[in-house]
Every structure is written in C-alpha cells, then in structure tokens.
VOBARO-141013 format. One record per residue (C-alpha): x, y, z. Coordinates in steps of 0.1 Angstrom, whole numbers, plus 5000, padded with zeros to 4 digits. Example, Ala and Ser with C-alpha at 12.3 -4.5 7.8 and 13.67 -1.06 7.14 Angstrom:
BEGIN
X Y Z
5123 4955 5078
5137 4989 5071
//
This chain:
BEGIN
X Y Z
8031 1741 4863
7994 1748 4858
7967 1739 4883
7930 1744 4881
7909 1765 4907
7908 1734 4931
7945 1726 4930
7943 1698 4904
7971 1696 4881
7963 1706 4844
7997 1707 4829
8035 1712 4834
8065 1721 4811
8100 1709 4814
8126 1735 4828
8151 1751 4807
8178 1725 4819
8157 1697 4806
8146 1686 4842
8110 1679 4854
8109 1704 4884
8079 1719 4901
8079 1750 4922
8086 1747 4959
8056 1737 4982
8047 1750 5016
8044 1714 5030
8051 1681 5022
8030 1648 5027
8032 1635 5063
8041 1598 5050
8071 1612 5032
8083 1631 5059
8081 1602 5081
8098 1578 5056
8127 1604 5048
8137 1613 5083
8138 1574 5093
8158 1566 5062
8181 1596 5058
8184 1615 5092
8166 1597 5122
8177 1624 5146
8167 1652 5122
8139 1667 5146
8167 1671 5174
8201 1681 5159
8212 1717 5150
8221 1707 5115
8249 1684 5121
8244 1649 5135
8278 1643 5153
8268 1606 5160
8261 1598 5124
8292 1620 5112
8314 1599 5135
8303 1567 5124
8309 1578 5090
8344 1588 5096
8349 1553 5113
8336 1535 5082
8353 1553 5055
8388 1547 5074
8380 1511 5078
8372 1506 5041
8400 1530 5031
8374 1548 5008
8344 1571 5011
8313 1549 5017
8292 1571 5039
8291 1609 5041
8272 1612 5076
8251 1641 5060
8220 1654 5075
8189 1664 5056
8201 1699 5064
8236 1693 5049
8221 1677 5019
8199 1707 5013
8231 1727 5014
8249 1704 4989
8221 1705 4965
8221 1743 4966
8258 1743 4957
8252 1720 4927
8266 1688 4942
8303 1697 4944
8329 1674 4947
8327 1653 4979
8360 1662 5000
8368 1673 5035
8370 1710 5026
8334 1710 5011
8320 1689 5039
8333 1714 5065
8315 1743 5045
8283 1721 5043
8284 1716 5081
8288 1756 5087
8262 1765 5063
8238 1736 5076
8239 1752 5110
8231 1787 5095
8202 1771 5077
8188 1757 5109
8189 1789 5125
8172 1807 5095
8144 1780 5087
8121 1757 5105
8126 1720 5105
8093 1718 5084
8107 1744 5059
8141 1726 5056
8121 1692 5047
8102 1711 5022
8134 1725 5005
8148 1691 5005
8116 1676 4991
8116 1703 4963
8154 1699 4951
8162 1664 4958
8170 1643 4926
8144 1614 4920
8160 1597 4892
8164 1606 4855
8154 1641 4848
8130 1641 4877
8135 1668 4904
8114 1673 4936
8087 1652 4952
8058 1667 4933
8072 1660 4899
8081 1626 4910
8047 1617 4923
8032 1627 4889
8061 1610 4869
8059 1577 4888
8024 1575 4902
8003 1597 4879
7988 1616 4909
7993 1645 4934
8017 1642 4962
7989 1645 4988
7976 1609 4977
8010 1591 4984
8006 1557 5000
8031 1544 5026
8046 1522 4998
8051 1551 4974
8065 1574 5000
8090 1547 5009
8100 1543 4974
8106 1580 4969
8124 1582 5002
8151 1556 4990
8156 1571 4955
8177 1603 4965
8200 1580 4981
8209 1563 4948
8187 1580 4921
8202 1560 4891
8180 1530 4904
8148 1544 4892
8155 1537 4855
8123 1515 4857
8135 1491 4832
8162 1478 4853
8174 1476 4891
8138 1469 4899
8145 1443 4925
8172 1463 4940
8148 1492 4943
8119 1469 4956
8142 1455 4982
8153 1489 4994
8117 1501 4996
8107 1470 5015
8134 1471 5042
8122 1507 5049
8086 1498 5052
8098 1472 5076
8116 1496 5098
8086 1519 5097
8065 1492 5110
8092 1486 5139
8092 1522 5146
8053 1521 5152
8043 1544 5122
8020 1518 5107
8004 1485 5119
8011 1451 5105
7984 1449 5080
7992 1482 5065
8029 1471 5064
8018 1439 5045
7997 1457 5021
8024 1481 5013
8049 1455 5006
8024 1439 4981
8022 1471 4961
8045 1469 4928
8071 1490 4918
8061 1513 4888
8071 1498 4855
8074 1530 4834
8070 1568 4842
8032 1582 4835
8028 1611 4811
8020 1644 4828
7984 1657 4822
7982 1679 4791
7953 1699 4796
7952 1734 4786
7986 1735 4771
7981 1767 4752
7971 1786 4785
8003 1771 4802
8025 1785 4772
8007 1820 4774
8012 1819 4813
8048 1815 4806
8051 1843 4780
8032 1866 4805
8057 1863 4834
8047 1830 4851
8075 1808 4838
8090 1784 4864
8061 1791 4886
8031 1772 4901
8001 1789 4885
7966 1784 4901
7942 1790 4874
7906 1798 4875
7901 1766 4852
7878 1741 4862
7893 1705 4855
7860 1686 4847
7845 1714 4825
7881 1716 4807
7882 1681 4800
7847 1680 4786
7850 1711 4763
7885 1697 4751
7863 1665 4741
7838 1684 4725
7863 1703 4703
7880 1672 4696
7848 1655 4683
7838 1682 4663
7873 1686 4646
7873 1651 4636
7841 1657 4614
7854 1693 4603
7887 1679 4590
7866 1661 4563
7863 1695 4546
7899 1703 4553
7892 1724 4585
7915 1717 4610
7917 1741 4640
7891 1753 4664
7892 1772 4699
7868 1778 4727
7867 1799 4758
7842 1799 4787
7841 1828 4811
7820 1833 4842
7800 1863 4839
7801 1874 4876
7838 1872 4879
7852 1874 4845
7872 1842 4854
7879 1817 4826
7868 1782 4836
7878 1765 4802
7905 1773 4777
7909 1752 4746
7934 1772 4725
7934 1748 4695
7930 1713 4683
7953 1685 4684
7957 1685 4646
7994 1682 4641
8024 1706 4637
8015 1708 4599
7983 1723 4608
7994 1748 4632
7983 1731 4666
8006 1752 4687
7991 1783 4677
7970 1796 4704
7940 1808 4685
7922 1823 4714
7951 1851 4713
7955 1853 4676
7939 1882 4658
7913 1872 4633
7887 1888 4609
7858 1895 4631
7831 1888 4604
7796 1899 4617
7805 1891 4655
7806 1929 4663
7771 1938 4650
7755 1934 4686
7776 1961 4698
7766 1984 4671
7729 1974 4676
7732 1982 4715
7750 2015 4707
7725 2026 4682
7697 2018 4709
7717 2037 4736
7720 2068 4715
7684 2070 4702
7693 2066 4667
7668 2038 4662
7643 2015 4682
7646 1977 4682
7625 1972 4653
7629 2003 4632
7631 1994 4596
7664 1996 4579
7671 1998 4541
7684 1967 4526
7691 1976 4489
7721 1975 4466
7744 2002 4483
7774 2020 4472
7790 2045 4495
7822 2063 4484
7831 2031 4465
7825 2009 4492
7798 1984 4480
7787 1960 4509
7768 1927 4500
7746 1904 4521
7759 1869 4526
7731 1856 4503
7736 1885 4477
7701 1890 4479
7679 1920 4491
7649 1926 4514
7642 1962 4506
7636 1971 4542
7641 1950 4573
7635 1955 4609
7666 1962 4629
7662 1932 4653
7657 1909 4622
7684 1924 4604
7708 1915 4635
7693 1880 4637
7700 1874 4600
7732 1891 4603
7725 1912 4572
7756 1934 4562
7738 1963 4543
7715 1973 4572
7745 1972 4594
7766 1995 4571
7737 2019 4570
7734 2018 4608
7770 2024 4612
7769 2054 4587
7743 2067 4609
7760 2062 4642
7795 2071 4626
7824 2046 4625
7845 2069 4645
7822 2067 4675
7818 2029 4670
7855 2026 4670
7857 2042 4704
7831 2022 4718
7849 1989 4706
7882 2002 4723
7863 2010 4755
7845 1977 4759
7878 1956 4756
7889 1951 4718
7928 1956 4720
7935 1947 4684
7922 1979 4668
7957 1992 4663
7949 2016 4632
7931 2050 4633
7893 2047 4626
7895 2059 4591
7916 2029 4584
7884 2006 4589
7858 2030 4578
7826 2014 4575
7839 1979 4569
7846 1980 4607
7813 1962 4613
7817 1936 4586
7852 1921 4596
7872 1950 4583
7890 1948 4618
7907 1918 4636
7898 1909 4670
7907 1878 4692
7885 1854 4707
7897 1864 4741
7887 1900 4736
7855 1894 4720
7843 1868 4745
7854 1891 4773
7835 1921 4759
7801 1899 4757
7807 1888 4792
7813 1923 4802
7780 1935 4788
7763 1907 4808
7782 1915 4838
7772 1953 4834
7736 1943 4832
7734 1920 4861
7753 1945 4884
7730 1972 4873
7703 1955 4891
7720 1949 4923
7731 1984 4928
7702 2007 4944
7702 2044 4938
7709 2065 4910
7747 2056 4905
7744 2021 4895
7771 2016 4869
7809 2005 4874
7828 2010 4841
7855 1985 4853
7827 1958 4847
7841 1961 4811
7872 1941 4816
7895 1913 4802
7887 1876 4813
7910 1864 4839
7928 1831 4841
7946 1831 4874
7932 1831 4910
7948 1863 4917
7923 1890 4908
7935 1925 4911
7899 1939 4902
7886 1925 4936
7909 1948 4955
7895 1983 4947
7861 1993 4958
7836 1997 4930
7833 2032 4917
7797 2039 4909
7785 2062 4880
7752 2070 4865
7765 2059 4830
7787 2033 4814
7800 2025 4779
7768 2006 4771
7736 2011 4792
7717 1982 4808
7686 1990 4788
7705 1988 4754
7723 1956 4766
7689 1939 4778
7673 1948 4744
7702 1935 4725
7701 1902 4744
7663 1899 4741
7668 1902 4700
7698 1878 4701
7681 1849 4720
7656 1845 4690
7684 1838 4666
7675 1807 4645
7697 1776 4658
7715 1756 4630
7696 1724 4619
7666 1733 4643
7644 1752 4615
7613 1734 4629
7621 1734 4666
7643 1762 4674
7618 1780 4694
7611 1752 4718
7649 1747 4723
7650 1785 4730
7625 1783 4758
7644 1755 4774
7678 1771 4774
7678 1808 4770
7709 1820 4752
7717 1854 4734
7742 1844 4706
7756 1857 4674
7777 1842 4648
7802 1856 4622
7820 1845 4591
7848 1864 4577
7854 1871 4539
7866 1840 4520
7852 1817 4545
7883 1819 4565
7868 1822 4601
7838 1809 4618
7828 1827 4650
7801 1820 4675
7798 1838 4709
7769 1830 4733
7761 1845 4768
7734 1842 4796
7735 1857 4829
7760 1833 4842
7784 1821 4813
7798 1837 4782
7811 1811 4757
7831 1821 4727
7840 1796 4697
7863 1800 4667
7866 1776 4639
7890 1777 4608
7926 1769 4596
7954 1786 4617
7971 1794 4584
7940 1813 4571
7930 1790 4543
7895 1795 4536
7870 1765 4531
7837 1762 4513
7809 1759 4541
7832 1776 4569
7805 1799 4584
7799 1806 4620
7765 1792 4619
7775 1757 4604
7808 1751 4622
7813 1773 4655
7776 1775 4667
7772 1737 4670
7803 1737 4693
7791 1765 4712
7756 1747 4721
7773 1716 4728
7795 1735 4755
7764 1754 4769
7747 1719 4774
7775 1710 4798
7771 1742 4819
7749 1742 4849
7718 1765 4854
7698 1785 4830
7696 1820 4844
7684 1848 4823
7687 1885 4826
7665 1907 4849
7648 1936 4830
7663 1969 4841
7628 1986 4843
7642 2019 4856
7661 2026 4823
7633 2013 4801
7602 2031 4790
7571 2019 4772
7562 2035 4740
7537 2030 4712
7553 2021 4681
7541 2015 4643
7539 1978 4639
7548 1980 4601
7577 2005 4606
7591 1999 4641
7592 2039 4646
7572 2059 4672
7536 2058 4660
7518 2087 4645
7480 2091 4640
7484 2077 4605
7495 2044 4616
7468 2020 4616
7486 1991 4634
7503 1998 4666
7517 1981 4697
7536 1988 4729
7573 1983 4732
7601 1989 4758
7627 2013 4748
7656 2031 4759
7653 2067 4774
7667 2082 4743
7646 2059 4723
7616 2083 4734
7631 2110 4712
7635 2090 4679
7617 2104 4648
7580 2095 4642
7570 2069 4616
7579 2084 4583
7565 2057 4561
7528 2063 4568
7515 2090 4545
7483 2106 4542
7466 2099 4506
7434 2107 4492
7416 2078 4473
7385 2076 4454
7352 2066 4471
7358 2029 4460
7394 2032 4472
7408 2018 4439
7425 2051 4427
7445 2079 4441
7428 2113 4433
7433 2150 4440
7418 2182 4439
7423 2186 4402
7399 2156 4394
7379 2151 4425
7360 2172 4450
7372 2170 4484
7340 2158 4500
7342 2128 4476
7378 2116 4487
7386 2091 4513
7417 2104 4532
7436 2075 4548
7472 2066 4561
7491 2043 4539
7522 2026 4544
7547 2035 4515
7582 2026 4512
7608 2046 4492
7606 2032 4455
7639 2013 4455
7632 1998 4490
7595 1990 4476
7609 1971 4446
7629 1948 4469
7604 1946 4496
7571 1938 4476
7580 1902 4464
7589 1892 4498
7560 1906 4516
7527 1896 4501
7508 1917 4525
7524 1949 4513
7501 1971 4493
7516 1995 4468
7499 2028 4462
7470 2025 4438
7474 2043 4408
7460 2077 4398
7426 2078 4381
7430 2084 4345
7414 2119 4346
7437 2131 4374
7472 2144 4368
7503 2123 4382
7533 2147 4385
7555 2115 4382
7540 2098 4352
7566 2109 4327
7593 2084 4321
7628 2091 4335
7648 2064 4317
7649 2042 4287
7670 2016 4273
7692 2022 4245
7705 1988 4239
7691 1962 4237
7658 1968 4220
7628 1948 4228
7631 1913 4215
7668 1915 4205
7686 1885 4193
7725 1889 4201
7755 1872 4189
7787 1877 4211
7821 1873 4194
7853 1863 4211
7880 1890 4218
7912 1889 4197
7929 1872 4226
7905 1843 4227
7887 1854 4258
7850 1856 4260
7836 1888 4246
7807 1908 4261
7778 1928 4252
7777 1965 4263
7742 1975 4274
7732 2012 4278
7705 2032 4293
7695 2067 4291
7682 2088 4324
7671 2122 4326
7690 2126 4358
7727 2121 4354
7734 2120 4391
7709 2091 4399
7719 2055 4404
7707 2027 4383
7705 1992 4397
7710 1963 4371
7695 1930 4374
7699 1899 4349
7673 1872 4354
7663 1884 4388
7699 1885 4402
7715 1919 4411
7746 1922 4389
7759 1959 4396
7749 1996 4392
7758 2027 4373
7759 2065 4380
7764 2091 4355
7772 2069 4325
7749 2043 4324
7769 2014 4306
7775 1980 4316
7793 1952 4299
7777 1917 4305
7785 1881 4294
7751 1863 4296
7749 1829 4287
7732 1814 4255
7695 1814 4257
7669 1839 4267
7673 1864 4295
7654 1893 4314
7673 1924 4320
7655 1946 4348
7668 1983 4357
7655 2001 4388
7665 2038 4395
7666 2056 4430
7630 2068 4427
7618 2031 4420
7611 2035 4383
7616 2000 4366
7624 1989 4330
7623 1954 4319
7636 1942 4288
7636 1905 4271
7664 1895 4248
7682 1862 4235
7718 1854 4231
7716 1833 4202
7751 1820 4197
7786 1825 4212
7817 1821 4191
7838 1791 4202
//
C-alpha cells in the first residue's frame, strides 16, 4: 500500500494470492478494540491466552448438540489458528492452539495480539485485515471508524461469508445491532450514540480503493517494497490536482493522436517528490501502464542549460558572447536549427532561450563532448550507458536518452546547490551530494551523514545563477505580447525540448522551491506534427506551477561573481575599440575570457564613406575608428536580421583592395538560363546538376535556392537540384563571405 506524506492512502495493490491485505499496523482503533473484545473474547484482558470458562461452556454445548457449534477460542487462539492457515478443527489442533496461545501471550502484549488479529482476520470475500476492510467497505481510513462500522467489522470474522453485500444483509445488520446494544449495556456509549449507530445503513457494495500514483506503487514494488506499507513523500491534494491537469490536457492532445503525458514535481530543498504522475489514463492500447517518468527518451534540447552553465563555469564564454549560427558540417555531422534558418551570429543566452541547435553544437565542440559527458553523469543522468564517442556532438541535441526522473532531479539539484551555497559561510560552501536523484519515500538516507563541504562542485553557484537568470527570460507559449508581465509575477527558469521526428515534448522549470518536469508524447514512440515541448509540455508545466505556493527566486551568489565591462555588440570583454559597453556579472573564470575579436580598427576617408590605406591616402587625412565586423559568412546571414548592422564601407576606387579579385564563379547555369528538366528512365523526376568553380578547393560553398539553404559542397562543387517550374534565384556563399547570385527559369518538366 502507498500512502502520502501525511499517512493518507494513495493506492494499494492486491496480494499475490488474490487477497486485499495491508501490512500490519502498530495499533488499531479503540472502537474496534472495544467491539471485538466484547463480541469475541470479553475476558481477553485478563486470561493467559486460554479462557477456561469459555472453553468449558463450548464443550458442554458441543456435547449437548452432538456436533461442534462453538470452539471456545480466545482472540489469542484465533491468531494462532490464522497463522496455521485455518487447519481442520479437531481436538488435536485445539490442544496445539491452546499451547501456542499461551506462548503468544508470553511473547507479545495484549495490544500487539489485538493488532495481529486485526491485520490477519478475514472480513469477507477476498478482504483480509481491518485496514483493507475499512477502505473496501467504508471508503476511508480505519482511524475514522464509527461505532456502527466498528461493530459491523467485529461480527464479520465470526462468519465472513455474510459480507456478500448483495445477500444476507438483514442477518448481518441484526448481528451488528445486537452488538451495539451490548456495547450500550456495557457502558461503552450513551443511549443517543447507540440510537444513531443503529440507524446507520449496512454498505450496499464495496468501495473502490484510491487509485492515485499507480505508477509509483508499481515502481516501489519493483524496487523492493512489495507487500509493504510505503509512506511516500507525495502530497495527496497536489497529486490529485496534477493528475487532473494532466488529464485535462490529454483530452485536448488526443485530438492530434498524442495519448501519453507524465509529470514530476520535486521539492528543491529536500529532493522529495511531491507529485508523481507516470502516465495518462489512455487505455492499454496506448501504453497507459508504461511509467514514462522512468522510461529513457530522446532528450531533445532539454540538456542545453547544463552545457551553458558548464561553458560559463570554465570561462569558455560569457553569458552574451556571440556564437556562430551558419550552415555547419563537422566530420559529416550537419546540425540544423528547428526552423532551418540561420542568424549568422547570436548571443549565447539568446541562443539558449531560442534553443538554437547550431550555436549549441559549436559550444559543445569548444567545451568538448567528452567533458560534457562527464558533467552529465556527475549531475545525475544514469542513462548514458555508451562511451562518450558513441554520442559525439549530438549529445546536446537529443543524441542521448534521458528519463524525466533524472532530468528533473538534475534541475532540482542545480537549484539546491545554489540555495545551499548561500547558506554556508566560509570558503568551503559546496556539498557535492546536493546533486542526487529525487526521493519518493519518507526514509531519507541522505539526511543521516553530515555534509562534507568543499570549495567546488560539479557546477558552480555563479554559473547556475547566470543560467537560471537567462532561462527565466524564455518566451511563454501563447503569450507573445504579455510574457514579460507574467515573468515578473511568477519567476520560473524553464527550458523545453523536442526530439527528432516530433516524438518527445519536454518542459522542465525550476524556482528556489520547486522543480517541475513534464513529458508529452506517445509511449510507443510515434511522432506527431506539432508535438513540441513548447506547444504541448510547457502549458502543462505552467498549469502545475500555478498550483504551487510561493514565488521564491534565487539569491545572487555575489562572492563568486565579478563585474566586468563587456562589448554590447559582441558580449566579449570590451576593448578600447568597442564603442558601446556595459557592465555584466560573470563567473571568476569569465574574467579570463578573450577580448572582443569583432571590433577592428579601420581607416576611413574624411567623409567616412570609403575605406582607404596608405597607398592612396595620407595618414593625417584618415579617420581611424573601431568597427564591428563579423566574419563574412556570419555577416551574410546576420545582416538581413539586424538592420542596425553596418557592413564595412567599400574601398575608394583609387585604393587597392587585396580581396577584390573574385574567388568563384558559376559554370552552370549561365545568367538568364531557361532550363528544361526531363524525367529519368525509370519515370522518377529528373534533376539539374549545377556547378561552380572556386579558386580554393578546400573551401565550403553554401547553396541557397530562393532564399532557403539547401546544402553545401566542398572540393567538388556540384549539386543536383529539382526546382519547380517557374523563376528561381540561386545564391552561393563561400567561407570568406563572397556571394554569387544567379537568376534562371525552369520552363517545363516532362510529365
């Protein structure tokens, strides 16, 4: 059986023998103790396990009737009989019960014997034990028993077949009422209480047991808690609300053939799970029994914040350092952004916010995927079962699998590390054990050992704080116009992820008190259009956060942060050439990052319209200024999206430009070509092979058709294209930013 943190029943599973049986309790309700003793064994508190008066009366009754009509057994003897699996009732077994009952009385207290009886007595049908009976017949905990209910349960073990609620109801009620009157006569209740108890109806059918957190119950059974009472860390009211939220969203999602979702809510301070919804009630045909919280799934972009923090920690970048976002190929690996568009260059925090893939890959290449692999294992990801080389640079894009359990736990652990750093004085302020998996039982072994403080951890408080500050700016789904207002009222650092093929939608959010993880998808791995973390999982996550109390945010770890002057345009450490600067907090190692490489000193004519050099202009007639200049390929993609970007002015005609000689030219198609494309012999659509010549065979040429990137070539610059009928524009860009644009027309395609 599974209880919440306050002892409320969440769920229970039937025993292997088909019986509803709950674990033994330390005590039983007083009302049941009074009724069962009066009904079964009124001298229970005084005899040594055998009631000779009752036994003698039973012998006389049996001799007089010529058959066994009374056993004269005490409650202690009945405990022995239950332990011996109700062996046949004869004189030999009765003698054994008497002997063992006296031994039982020596070993156990009277209260303990009553508890043993209550836990193992049959209460009709397949119900064993008072606690299971209370839930099956009255739908509530045994602590809430009324006198009428206690009397009903007291008479059942005497003849448990009566409890078939569809028959023998009058016989059962009559026995209960007689016992209630005896209780009144014995002074256990007053007349009014007795009359009220007599009016209570006999239940007409069994109640279903609570079915909350069924996946956690199954998990606990597999992890060694089978046939035990488990007091979990869950909070029943929150568990019910989160379950309802998941159900409400799933009803909408199934319209798009998305049938499964899961959610996990973790207390940051303790790591205890307070809500665990392993799946939706979508039917066995949709895998509702799969506990998705424990199921390894492709991570999509949900791991990017860990890389962002690791890069800051290592001084590889500052929060707003520009990262390149251009068509990329690395040893045959060609990552794409979700939109298949490119920004040229984008600040690191904005790349994280927008979940751009190409900047993340370049960051991982700088940091090295082997090191990031170790970081992920250290912070709690247990699904990285292959060597680092198996995942390579795809590690940060969903090339590895993770579980909602591990990932939500890692986010919570980051928050816990940051919180605890600010509570520990002195030099050593880190406890690496703050990175641990979530906990779902009230037994917490992590509370026993004393914290071992060190001066470092897997991720620093400064890097974590900067990461959370960036993540709290993420745009909210459906709130493009009002997301900042929402952000100010409920601060949440959150990230989404979408796996390849739209198979998994992730959203994980965290503040100083709670971490919430949500997964949406299909248990069988079927992808669906529109199944993204932002559109499916994030709304669920926000609805769950709306049910959580408080709005605590993280305290800034000032001891680990330093102010630095950065270049506003590049996000690097400012140099004298940077004409726009600002102050930013960075990690300690951030002070050692490279100065801005994008601001160059350029020499302009007096009117600032042209570049000049000493070959065509005297030095005293030049204006030397700092100019923000991106590498050519980055500039090509950056300029259309940033209208304030100013390319370098051209060289004045009388000045020599060493880069003025064209490096490439199109061989085919020629300007204004009209092209007819026949079909192949097998009837498939044919293609036109376009070709370009380049002076440098090792360069990469990026091909665009009608403004859309379609591929790149290296060494042999040929590409087969299948354009549609009509006019087209072919644009080529090389590594140095040189661009060729060619217009052509497809006049017909063979049918």
